[in-house]
C-alpha positions in Angstrom: 94.2 75.2 136.0 95.4 75.4 139.7 92.8 74.4 142.3 90.9 77.4 143.5 91.3 79.4 140.4 89.1 79.7 137.3 88.7 81.9 134.3 86.2 84.7 134.6 83.5 85.6 132.2 82.2 89.2 131.7 79.0 88.3 133.7 81.1 86.8 136.5 83.0 90.1 137.0 79.8 92.0 137.4 78.3 89.6 139.9 81.4 89.3 142.1 80.7 92.5 144.1 81.6 90.9 147.4 85.3 90.5 146.6 87.5 92.4 149.1 90.7 92.6 147.0 91.0 93.9 143.5 94.2 93.3 141.6 94.7 95.2 138.3 97.5 93.8 136.2 99.0 95.7 133.4 96.3 98.4 133.5 97.3 102.0 133.5 94.0 103.5 134.6 91.2 102.4 132.2 87.8 103.7 133.4 86.2 100.2 133.6 88.9 99.2 136.1 88.4 102.3 138.2 84.7 101.5 138.5 85.5 97.8 139.3 87.7 98.6 142.2 85.1 100.7 144.0 83.9 99.1 147.2 87.0 96.9 147.6 88.9 97.1 150.8 92.2 96.5 149.2 93.3 97.6 145.7 96.6 96.3 144.2 98.0 97.4 140.9 100.8 95.7 138.9 102.3 97.7 136.0 105.8 98.0 134.5 105.3 101.8 134.1 106.2 103.3 137.4 104.3 106.4 136.4 101.0 104.6 135.6 98.1 106.8 136.7 96.5 103.8 138.5 99.3 103.8 141.0 97.9 107.0 142.5 94.7 105.2 143.4 95.9 101.8 144.7 96.8 100.6 148.2 99.8 98.6 147.0 101.7 99.4 143.8 104.0 96.8 142.3 106.3 98.0 139.5 107.2 95.1 137.3 106.3 92.9 134.4 103.0 91.2 135.0 104.3 87.9 133.5 107.1 87.8 136.1 105.1 89.2 139.1 101.9 87.2 138.9 103.5 83.7 139.1 105.4 84.8 142.2 102.3 86.3 143.7 100.3 83.1 143.0 103.0 81.0 144.6 103.1 83.2 147.7 99.4 83.1 148.1 99.2 79.3 147.7 102.0 78.9 150.3 99.7 80.7 152.8 96.8 78.3 152.4 
């Protein structure tokens, strides 16, 4: 696992209320994700369906396959460290 990243458990997600960015990957608009994004200053959604309902709610919409987009996003973020 890359340094600075870890898997999340259900309880972790509920306790991590101070995160400023929420990234929804492959989610079309499930209710639990809509609740989870509240209070975040930036909401990013990645979905291959350009008409996914979640895109109407996000600050940044990325249309693409999650398996192709995420490795590039992670590389870009690591390069900024």
